[in-house]
C-alpha positions as CSV (number, residue, x, y, z in Angstrom):
1,M,37.7,-25.1,-2.1
2,A,40.7,-24.3,-4.2
3,V,42.1,-20.8,-4.0
4,P,40.6,-19.1,-7.0
5,V,43.7,-17.1,-8.0
6,T,47.1,-18.0,-9.3
7,S,49.4,-18.8,-6.3
8,V,53.2,-19.1,-5.9
9,A,52.8,-22.9,-5.7
10,S,51.4,-22.9,-9.3
11,Q,54.7,-21.7,-10.7
12,Q,56.4,-24.3,-12.9
13,P,59.9,-25.5,-11.9
14,G,62.6,-23.3,-13.4
15,Q,60.4,-20.3,-13.6
16,G,61.8,-18.8,-10.4
17,H,59.8,-16.7,-8.0
18,P,56.9,-14.6,-9.4
19,S,57.6,-10.9,-9.9
20,R,56.3,-8.3,-7.5
21,A,53.8,-7.2,-10.2
22,T,52.5,-10.8,-10.5
23,Q,52.2,-11.1,-6.7
24,D,50.3,-7.7,-6.6
25,A,48.0,-8.9,-9.4
26,D,47.3,-12.2,-7.5
27,A,46.6,-10.3,-4.3
28,K,44.2,-8.0,-6.1
29,A,42.4,-10.9,-7.8
30,F,42.1,-12.7,-4.5
31,G,40.8,-9.6,-2.8
32,D,38.2,-9.1,-5.6
33,Y,37.1,-12.7,-5.2
34,L,36.7,-12.3,-1.4
35,A,34.7,-9.1,-1.9
36,G,32.5,-10.9,-4.4
37,R,31.8,-13.7,-2.0
38,F,30.9,-11.1,0.7
39,A,28.6,-9.4,-1.7
40,I,26.8,-12.7,-2.5
41,V,26.3,-13.4,1.3
42,N,24.7,-9.9,1.5
43,R,22.5,-10.7,-1.6
44,D,24.1,-8.0,-3.7
45,T,24.6,-9.8,-7.0
46,E,25.3,-6.6,-9.0
47,A,28.3,-5.8,-6.8
48,A,29.3,-9.5,-6.8
49,A,29.4,-9.5,-10.6
50,D,31.7,-6.5,-10.6
51,Y,34.1,-8.1,-8.2
52,Y,34.1,-11.6,-9.8
53,I,34.6,-10.2,-13.3
54,R,37.6,-8.1,-12.0
55,A,38.9,-11.2,-10.3
56,V,38.7,-13.1,-13.6
57,Q,40.7,-10.4,-15.3
58,G,43.4,-11.1,-12.8
59,D,43.2,-14.9,-13.2
60,P,41.6,-15.6,-16.6
61,N,42.5,-19.4,-16.6
62,N,40.9,-20.2,-13.3
63,V,38.0,-22.5,-14.2
64,E,36.3,-22.5,-10.8
65,L,36.4,-18.7,-10.7
66,L,35.1,-18.4,-14.3
67,H,32.1,-20.6,-13.4
68,Q,31.3,-18.5,-10.4
69,A,31.7,-15.3,-12.3
70,F,29.5,-16.6,-15.1
71,S,26.7,-17.6,-12.7
72,V,26.7,-14.2,-11.0
73,A,26.8,-12.4,-14.4
74,V,23.6,-14.3,-15.5
75,A,21.9,-13.7,-12.1
76,S,22.6,-10.0,-12.3
77,G,21.5,-9.6,-15.9
78,R,24.9,-8.9,-17.3
79,H,24.2,-10.9,-20.5
80,D,27.3,-9.7,-22.5
81,D,29.6,-10.6,-19.6
82,A,27.9,-13.9,-19.2
83,V,28.4,-14.7,-22.9
84,R,32.1,-13.7,-22.8
85,L,32.7,-15.9,-19.7
86,A,30.8,-18.8,-21.3
87,R,33.0,-18.5,-24.4
88,R,36.2,-18.3,-22.2
89,L,35.1,-21.6,-20.6
90,A,34.7,-23.1,-24.0
91,D,38.1,-21.9,-25.1
92,L,39.6,-23.7,-22.0
93,K,37.9,-26.9,-23.3
94,E,35.6,-27.1,-20.3
95,K,32.6,-29.3,-20.6
96,P,29.6,-27.0,-21.1
97,T,26.8,-26.8,-18.5
98,G,23.2,-26.5,-19.4
99,L,23.2,-22.9,-18.4
100,T,26.4,-21.9,-20.4
101,E,24.8,-23.6,-23.5
102,L,21.6,-21.8,-23.1
103,V,23.3,-18.4,-22.6
104,L,25.3,-18.9,-25.8
105,L,22.2,-20.1,-27.6
106,A,20.3,-17.0,-26.4
107,D,23.1,-14.8,-27.7
108,D,22.8,-16.4,-31.2
109,L,19.0,-15.7,-31.2
110,K,19.5,-12.2,-29.9
111,K,21.7,-11.5,-32.9
112,N,19.2,-13.3,-35.1
113,D,21.9,-15.8,-36.1
114,L,19.4,-18.6,-36.8
115,K,22.1,-20.7,-38.5
116,G,24.4,-20.4,-35.6
117,A,21.6,-21.2,-33.2
118,R,20.7,-24.3,-35.2
119,A,24.3,-25.5,-35.2
120,R,24.5,-25.0,-31.5
121,L,21.2,-26.9,-30.9
122,D,22.6,-29.9,-32.9
123,T,25.4,-30.3,-30.4
124,I,23.8,-29.2,-27.2
125,S,23.4,-31.7,-24.3
126,K,19.7,-32.5,-23.9
127,T,19.6,-32.9,-20.2
128,G,17.9,-31.1,-17.3
129,I,16.1,-27.9,-18.3
130,V,17.8,-28.1,-21.8
131,E,15.6,-31.1,-22.4
132,L,12.6,-28.8,-22.2
133,M,14.1,-25.8,-23.9
134,A,15.9,-27.3,-26.9
135,P,12.8,-28.6,-28.8
136,V,10.9,-25.4,-28.2
137,I,13.7,-23.2,-29.4
138,S,14.3,-25.5,-32.3
139,A,10.7,-25.2,-33.2
140,W,10.9,-21.4,-33.1
141,I,13.9,-21.4,-35.4
142,D,11.9,-23.5,-37.8
143,A,8.9,-21.2,-37.5
144,A,11.1,-18.1,-38.1
145,E,12.4,-19.8,-41.2
146,G,8.9,-20.4,-42.5
147,N,8.9,-24.1,-41.8
148,T,5.7,-24.3,-39.7
149,D,5.2,-28.1,-40.1
150,K,8.7,-28.8,-39.2
151,A,8.3,-26.6,-36.2
152,L,5.3,-28.6,-35.0
153,T,7.3,-31.8,-35.5
154,S,10.1,-30.4,-33.4
155,L,7.7,-29.7,-30.6
156,D,6.5,-33.3,-30.7
157,A,9.8,-34.2,-29.0
158,L,8.1,-33.2,-25.8
159,A,5.1,-35.4,-26.3
160,G,6.5,-38.3,-24.4
161,N,6.7,-36.4,-21.1
162,K,3.3,-35.6,-19.6
163,G,4.9,-32.9,-17.4
164,F,5.8,-31.0,-20.5
165,A,2.4,-31.3,-22.2
166,S,1.1,-27.9,-21.2
167,F,4.4,-26.3,-22.3
168,M,4.2,-28.1,-25.7
169,K,0.5,-27.2,-26.3
170,T,1.0,-23.5,-25.5
171,H,3.9,-23.1,-27.9
172,R,2.0,-25.1,-30.5
173,A,-0.7,-22.5,-30.3
174,Y,1.8,-19.6,-30.5
175,I,3.5,-21.1,-33.5
176,L,0.3,-21.6,-35.4
177,D,-0.7,-18.0,-34.5
178,F,2.7,-16.7,-35.7
179,A,2.2,-18.6,-39.0
180,D,-1.3,-17.1,-39.3
181,R,-2.9,-20.5,-39.7
182,V,-6.2,-19.3,-38.2
183,D,-8.3,-22.4,-37.8
184,E,-5.5,-24.6,-36.5
185,A,-4.4,-21.9,-34.1
186,T,-7.9,-21.4,-32.8
187,A,-8.2,-25.1,-32.1
188,A,-4.7,-25.2,-30.5
189,Y,-5.5,-22.2,-28.2
190,D,-8.7,-23.9,-27.1
191,E,-6.9,-27.1,-26.3
192,A,-4.1,-25.4,-24.4
193,I,-6.4,-23.3,-22.4
194,A,-8.6,-26.3,-21.5
195,L,-5.5,-28.2,-20.4
196,Q,-4.5,-25.5,-18.0
197,K,-8.2,-24.8,-17.0
198,G,-7.9,-21.2,-18.1
199,S,-5.3,-20.3,-15.5
200,D,-2.4,-19.1,-17.7
201,L,-2.7,-15.3,-18.0
202,R,-0.1,-15.1,-20.9
203,L,-1.9,-17.7,-22.9
204,V,-5.3,-16.1,-22.3
205,L,-4.0,-12.7,-23.4
206,A,-2.3,-14.2,-26.5
207,Y,-5.6,-15.9,-27.5
208,G,-7.6,-12.7,-26.9
209,R,-5.2,-10.8,-29.1
210,F,-5.3,-13.5,-31.8
211,L,-9.1,-13.4,-31.8
212,T,-9.2,-9.6,-31.9
213,R,-6.7,-9.4,-34.7
214,H,-8.9,-11.8,-36.7
215,G,-12.2,-9.9,-36.2
216,K,-13.5,-11.9,-33.4
217,A,-13.7,-9.3,-30.7
218,D,-16.8,-10.8,-29.0
219,Q,-15.1,-14.2,-28.7
220,A,-12.0,-12.4,-27.2
221,K,-14.2,-10.7,-24.6
222,A,-15.7,-14.0,-23.7
223,V,-12.2,-15.5,-23.1
224,Y,-11.3,-12.5,-21.0
225,K,-14.6,-12.7,-19.0
226,A,-14.0,-16.4,-18.3
227,Y,-10.6,-15.6,-16.9
228,L,-11.8,-12.8,-14.7
229,E,-14.5,-15.1,-13.2
230,S,-11.7,-17.1,-11.6
231,Y,-9.1,-14.3,-11.2
232,P,-10.9,-11.0,-10.8
233,S,-9.4,-7.5,-11.1
234,N,-6.5,-8.3,-13.4
235,V,-5.2,-5.1,-15.0
236,L,-3.9,-6.8,-18.1
237,I,-7.2,-8.5,-18.9
238,E,-9.1,-5.4,-18.0
239,A,-7.0,-3.3,-20.4
240,A,-7.4,-5.9,-23.1
241,Q,-11.2,-5.9,-22.6
242,K,-11.2,-2.2,-23.2
243,G,-9.5,-2.8,-26.6
244,S,-6.3,-0.9,-25.5
245,K,-3.6,-0.9,-28.2
246,S,-1.0,-0.2,-25.6
247,D,-0.7,-3.8,-24.5
248,G,-0.1,-5.0,-28.1
249,A,-3.6,-6.2,-28.7
250,L,-3.2,-6.1,-32.4
251,Y,-0.1,-8.1,-32.8
252,P,0.9,-11.6,-31.8
253,V,2.6,-12.2,-28.4
254,I,5.5,-13.7,-30.3
255,R,7.0,-12.2,-33.5
256,G,10.1,-14.2,-34.0
257,A,12.5,-16.9,-32.8
258,A,14.0,-14.6,-30.1
259,D,10.5,-13.8,-28.8
260,G,9.6,-17.5,-28.7
261,A,12.7,-18.4,-26.7
262,A,12.1,-15.4,-24.4
263,E,8.5,-16.7,-23.7
264,A,9.9,-20.2,-23.0
265,F,12.5,-18.7,-20.6
266,F,9.8,-16.6,-18.9
267,S,7.4,-19.6,-18.5
268,T,10.3,-21.7,-17.0
269,G,11.2,-18.8,-14.6
270,R,7.6,-18.4,-13.5
271,A,7.2,-22.2,-12.8
272,L,10.5,-22.2,-10.8
273,A,9.3,-19.1,-8.8
274,Q,6.1,-20.9,-8.0
275,E,8.1,-23.8,-6.7
276,R,10.2,-21.3,-4.6
277,S,13.3,-22.1,-6.6
278,R,14.1,-18.4,-6.6
279,G,17.8,-18.5,-7.7
280,P,17.2,-20.5,-10.9
281,A,14.0,-18.5,-11.5
282,V,16.0,-15.3,-11.7
283,M,18.4,-16.9,-14.1
284,Y,15.7,-17.8,-16.6
285,L,13.9,-14.5,-16.3
286,R,17.1,-12.7,-16.9
287,L,17.7,-14.8,-20.1
288,G,14.1,-14.0,-21.2
289,L,14.8,-10.3,-20.7
290,A,18.1,-10.5,-22.6
291,L,16.2,-11.7,-25.6
292,K,13.2,-9.4,-25.2
293,P,14.0,-6.3,-23.2
294,D,10.5,-4.9,-23.7
295,F,8.9,-7.5,-21.5
296,P,7.1,-5.7,-18.7
297,V,5.4,-8.8,-17.1
298,A,8.8,-10.5,-16.9
299,Y,10.3,-7.4,-15.2
300,L,7.4,-7.4,-12.7
301,L,7.8,-11.1,-11.9
302,L,11.6,-10.6,-11.6
303,G,11.1,-7.8,-9.1
304,D,8.8,-10.0,-7.1
305,V,11.2,-12.9,-7.0
306,L,14.2,-10.6,-6.1
307,D,12.0,-8.9,-3.4
308,R,11.1,-12.2,-1.8
309,D,14.8,-13.2,-1.9
310,G,15.8,-10.1,-0.1
311,Q,17.6,-8.6,-3.0
312,Y,15.8,-5.3,-2.6
313,D,18.1,-2.9,-4.6
314,E,17.9,-5.1,-7.7
315,A,14.1,-5.7,-7.2
316,L,13.7,-1.9,-7.2
317,V,15.6,-1.6,-10.5
318,A,13.3,-4.3,-12.0
319,Y,10.1,-2.5,-10.8
320,R,11.4,0.9,-12.1
321,A,11.9,-0.7,-15.5
322,V,8.1,-1.1,-15.7
323,M,6.9,2.1,-14.1
324,K,6.2,3.9,-17.4
325,D,4.3,1.0,-18.9
326,P,0.7,2.1,-19.5
327,V,-0.9,-1.0,-18.1
328,L,1.5,-2.5,-15.5
329,G,3.2,0.8,-14.5
330,W,0.7,1.3,-11.6
331,D,1.4,-2.2,-10.2
332,A,5.2,-1.6,-10.5
333,R,4.9,1.7,-8.7
334,F,2.9,0.1,-5.9
335,E,5.3,-2.7,-5.4
336,A,8.2,-0.3,-5.4
337,A,6.5,1.9,-2.8
338,L,6.0,-1.2,-0.5
339,L,9.6,-2.3,-1.2
340,L,11.0,1.1,0.0
341,G,9.4,0.4,3.3
342,Q,11.2,-2.9,3.6
343,M,14.4,-1.1,2.7
344,D,14.2,1.1,5.8
345,K,13.1,4.1,3.7
346,P,9.7,4.7,5.2
347,D,9.6,8.4,4.3
348,E,10.1,7.6,0.6
349,S,7.5,4.8,0.9
350,I,4.9,7.0,2.5
351,K,5.6,9.8,0.0
352,A,5.2,7.4,-3.0
353,L,1.9,6.0,-1.6
354,Q,0.5,9.4,-0.9
355,A,1.3,10.5,-4.5
356,M,-0.5,7.5,-5.8
357,L,-3.5,8.4,-3.6
358,V,-3.6,11.8,-5.2
359,E,-4.1,10.0,-8.6
360,Q,-6.6,7.4,-7.3
361,P,-8.1,8.6,-4.0
362,D,-10.4,5.6,-3.7
363,N,-7.8,2.9,-4.2
364,L,-8.2,0.7,-1.1
365,N,-5.0,-1.3,-1.6
366,V,-2.9,1.9,-1.6
367,L,-4.8,3.4,1.3
368,T,-4.5,0.3,3.4
369,S,-0.8,0.0,2.6
370,L,-0.3,3.6,3.6
371,A,-2.1,3.0,6.9
372,D,0.1,-0.1,7.5
373,T,3.3,1.8,6.8
374,L,2.3,4.7,9.1
375,R,1.5,2.2,11.8
376,A,4.9,0.5,11.4
377,Q,6.5,4.0,11.8
378,E,4.4,4.5,15.0
379,R,2.6,7.4,13.4
380,F,-0.6,6.0,15.0
381,S,-2.9,9.0,14.7
382,E,-2.3,9.2,10.9
383,A,-2.5,5.5,10.6
384,K,-5.9,5.5,12.4
385,A,-7.2,8.2,10.1
386,A,-6.2,6.1,7.0
387,Y,-7.7,2.9,8.5
388,D,-11.0,4.8,9.2
389,K,-11.2,5.8,5.5
390,V,-10.8,2.2,4.5
391,V,-13.4,0.9,6.9
392,A,-15.8,3.6,5.7
393,R,-15.4,2.5,2.1
394,I,-15.6,-1.3,2.3
395,G,-19.3,-1.3,3.2
396,T,-20.3,-4.5,4.9
397,P,-17.2,-6.3,6.1
398,A,-16.4,-9.7,4.7
399,E,-14.2,-12.4,6.3
400,R,-11.1,-11.2,4.4
401,H,-11.4,-7.8,6.2
402,W,-10.4,-9.3,9.5
403,A,-6.8,-8.0,9.0
404,L,-8.1,-4.5,8.6
405,F,-9.9,-4.5,12.0
406,Y,-6.9,-6.3,13.6
407,A,-4.5,-3.6,12.3
408,R,-6.8,-0.8,13.4
409,G,-7.2,-2.5,16.8
410,I,-3.5,-2.5,17.3
411,T,-3.3,1.1,16.3
412,L,-6.0,2.1,18.8
413,E,-4.4,0.1,21.5
414,R,-1.1,2.0,21.0
415,L,-3.1,5.2,21.1
416,E,-4.3,4.1,24.6
417,R,-7.9,3.8,23.4
418,W,-8.5,0.3,24.7
419,K,-12.2,0.1,24.5
420,D,-12.2,1.0,20.8
421,A,-9.2,-1.3,20.3
422,E,-11.0,-4.2,22.0
423,A,-14.1,-3.6,19.8
424,D,-12.0,-3.9,16.6
425,L,-10.2,-7.0,17.8
426,K,-13.5,-8.6,18.7
427,K,-14.8,-7.6,15.2
428,A,-11.7,-9.3,13.6
429,L,-12.5,-12.5,15.5
430,E,-16.1,-12.3,14.5
431,L,-15.1,-12.2,10.9
432,S,-12.4,-14.9,11.3
433,P,-13.0,-16.7,14.6
434,D,-9.9,-18.9,14.5
435,Q,-7.3,-16.3,13.5
436,P,-4.2,-17.0,15.6
437,L,-2.8,-13.5,15.4
438,V,-6.0,-12.0,16.7
439,L,-6.5,-14.7,19.3
440,N,-3.0,-14.1,20.6
441,Y,-3.2,-10.3,20.6
442,L,-6.6,-10.0,22.3
443,G,-5.8,-12.8,24.7
444,Y,-2.4,-11.3,25.6
445,S,-4.0,-7.9,26.2
446,W,-6.5,-9.3,28.5
447,I,-3.8,-11.2,30.4
448,E,-1.8,-8.0,30.8
449,Q,-4.9,-6.3,32.2
450,R,-5.8,-9.3,34.4
451,V,-9.3,-9.6,33.0
452,N,-11.1,-12.5,31.3
453,L,-8.1,-14.7,32.4
454,D,-9.6,-18.1,31.7
455,Q,-11.0,-17.0,28.3
456,A,-7.7,-15.3,27.4
457,L,-5.7,-18.5,28.3
458,A,-8.0,-20.6,26.1
459,M,-7.6,-18.2,23.2
460,I,-3.8,-18.2,23.4
461,Q,-3.7,-22.0,23.7
462,K,-5.9,-22.2,20.5
463,A,-3.5,-19.8,18.8
464,V,-0.5,-22.0,19.8
465,E,-2.2,-25.1,18.5
466,Q,-2.3,-23.5,15.1
467,R,1.2,-21.9,15.2
468,P,3.3,-24.0,17.5
469,D,6.6,-22.6,16.0
470,D,5.6,-18.9,16.4
471,G,7.9,-17.7,19.2
472,Y,5.8,-14.7,20.0
473,I,2.6,-16.6,20.4
474,V,4.4,-19.3,22.4
475,D,5.7,-16.5,24.6
476,S,2.1,-15.2,25.1
477,L,1.1,-18.6,26.4
478,G,4.0,-18.7,28.8
479,W,3.3,-15.2,30.0
480,A,-0.4,-16.1,30.5
481,F,0.6,-19.0,32.8
482,Y,3.0,-16.6,34.6
483,K,0.2,-14.1,35.2
484,L,-1.9,-17.0,36.6
485,G,0.9,-17.9,39.0
486,R,1.5,-21.2,37.2
487,Y,5.2,-20.7,37.1
488,K,6.5,-24.2,36.1
489,E,4.1,-24.2,33.1
490,A,5.2,-20.7,32.3
491,I,8.9,-21.7,32.3
492,E,8.2,-24.6,30.0
493,W,6.6,-22.4,27.3
494,L,8.9,-19.4,27.8
495,E,12.0,-21.6,27.4
496,K,10.5,-22.9,24.1
497,A,9.8,-19.3,23.0
498,A,13.3,-18.3,23.8
499,A,14.6,-21.2,21.8
500,L,12.4,-20.2,18.8
501,I,13.4,-16.5,19.0
502,P,16.6,-16.3,21.1
503,E,17.3,-12.7,20.2
504,D,14.1,-11.2,21.5
505,P,14.5,-9.0,24.7
506,T,10.9,-9.3,25.8
507,I,10.9,-13.1,25.7
508,N,14.1,-13.3,27.6
509,D,12.8,-10.8,30.2
510,H,9.7,-12.8,30.7
511,L,11.8,-16.0,31.2
512,G,13.9,-14.2,33.8
513,D,10.8,-13.2,35.7
514,A,9.6,-16.8,35.7
515,Y,12.9,-18.1,36.9
516,W,12.9,-15.6,39.8
517,Q,9.5,-16.7,41.0
518,I,10.7,-20.3,41.6
519,G,13.9,-19.3,43.3
520,R,16.3,-19.6,40.3
521,R,17.8,-16.2,41.0
522,L,21.1,-16.7,39.1
523,D,19.2,-17.9,36.1
524,A,16.8,-15.0,36.3
525,T,19.6,-12.4,36.5
526,F,21.4,-14.1,33.6
527,Q,18.2,-13.8,31.4
528,W,17.7,-10.2,32.4
529,R,21.2,-9.3,31.5
530,H,20.8,-11.2,28.2
531,A,17.6,-9.2,27.5
532,A,19.3,-5.9,28.4
533,A,22.1,-6.6,26.0
534,M,19.6,-6.9,23.1
535,K,18.8,-3.2,23.2
536,P,15.1,-3.1,24.2
537,E,13.2,0.1,24.1
538,A,14.2,2.7,26.7
539,D,11.3,2.2,29.1
540,A,11.7,-1.6,29.0
541,L,15.5,-1.3,29.5
542,A,15.0,0.8,32.6
543,K,12.7,-1.9,34.1
544,I,15.1,-4.7,33.3
545,E,18.1,-2.8,34.8
546,A,16.1,-2.3,38.0
547,K,15.4,-6.0,38.2
548,I,19.1,-6.8,37.6
549,K,19.9,-4.6,40.5
550,S,17.1,-5.5,43.0
551,G,15.2,-8.5,41.6
552,L,11.4,-8.6,41.6
553,D,9.5,-6.8,44.3
554,T,7.1,-9.7,44.6
555,E,8.0,-12.7,46.8
556,K,8.0,-16.2,45.5
557,R,4.6,-17.7,45.7
558,S,3.6,-21.3,45.6
559,E,2.4,-22.5,42.2
560,K,-1.4,-22.4,41.8
């Protein structure tokens, strides 16, 4: 990769050596560039944007650096900076990318410069995502100018691609709704919903609002009811059913060209997120929010995508942007509370969940999450009390409740109440007989206690068949063979477990024990030292250090 800042070698003949001030500026720009790259590696796009933009200020003609700064600016939601950088690239006569063109187009729409947006669309390269976006945005410009028929014709550019059919039908319905062509819009909504089999929440909400606005509240409720039959307990639909005005029930989803483009960007981001293309998904969600800042569902999805990508600080910002929303605020608070736990802020997470329980004492999702968080913090007595409340409120357990009994079983085992723990683990298996996590945990526990050995081995083998790449379950199988004295088989599986999770101290400790039993004393000591270096818990470390010093007390036995 080229050095992204001006260097001494770039000086033209006859210019002489650069001044000390120039050298200092180059050094600072290069330092900012390196800091930006480090921030990217650590998934901190906000900091990366700061560093890259400062680096560009020190080297404004570096095309490679400009492109990198531009991408990070879009990803971090720095729309004005992204526009400025895209324009700088254009000034340098760089061939525009699809993303730079879309950012500049979005900026035209944000300023309601429909003429400028139209001119840009006429010259934009119709490839990649732009092939999808351009006809839709063109159609919305037509619609905003009052040319509904022309807008529908613009959408027809997508007709030749079956993959774009759903997108085209959805925006056709939105445009006819926007134009208040009631009969045509009704037919278009029906067609779009049928094509997607009623699965698009945004489309269902838009249709419901449309029907409500035109005095067809009963039909709207029927549309909502049909959605809830397939996707129960959706807060947006439930709010709409109640006739809440807070979710915009009395106005169209889209009220202009910028809104139409924002919806298109949101739909694209959602589709990319479903395909696990999280980086591009963030880009398009950010563009949608630049055009429509009051877009709670987009913020909620953005938070989810950033959360799954490990960008926790920025995910938290996205969730907090929705917390005051009368409909989605609760979900945003809940996701933020869970995220705080992932961010190693368990006390804040627990406090947030407890506050939510004060407001909704019977909310099982919050109560279960609180129990899980308490268990993760080894506050087992409190966790058990919370799990008990959940179990008491669910009534007759269903298959999906296996995880609840599994979690409470682990909690009880850590409280040294084995009989109660065993009962819960068995209940979890009764509800979901082939659950590998439960098979492994109960089987491993029996192996450790040297009871039900044959049954325990069979259970763990069944778990491994389902999850052969789970190092912890593979370790359980190796340890089961070890406990049965079948050391060669134990080593085979323990070595595989160590390869899958090389940094786990328990797995390496187990492997050391197995090596010792077949006389591989040097290998055993190496594994124990390796395990000790991984900072196991204090009691485990003491046992490992004793083995490093004296080996195992047991003598090598012949393999059974």
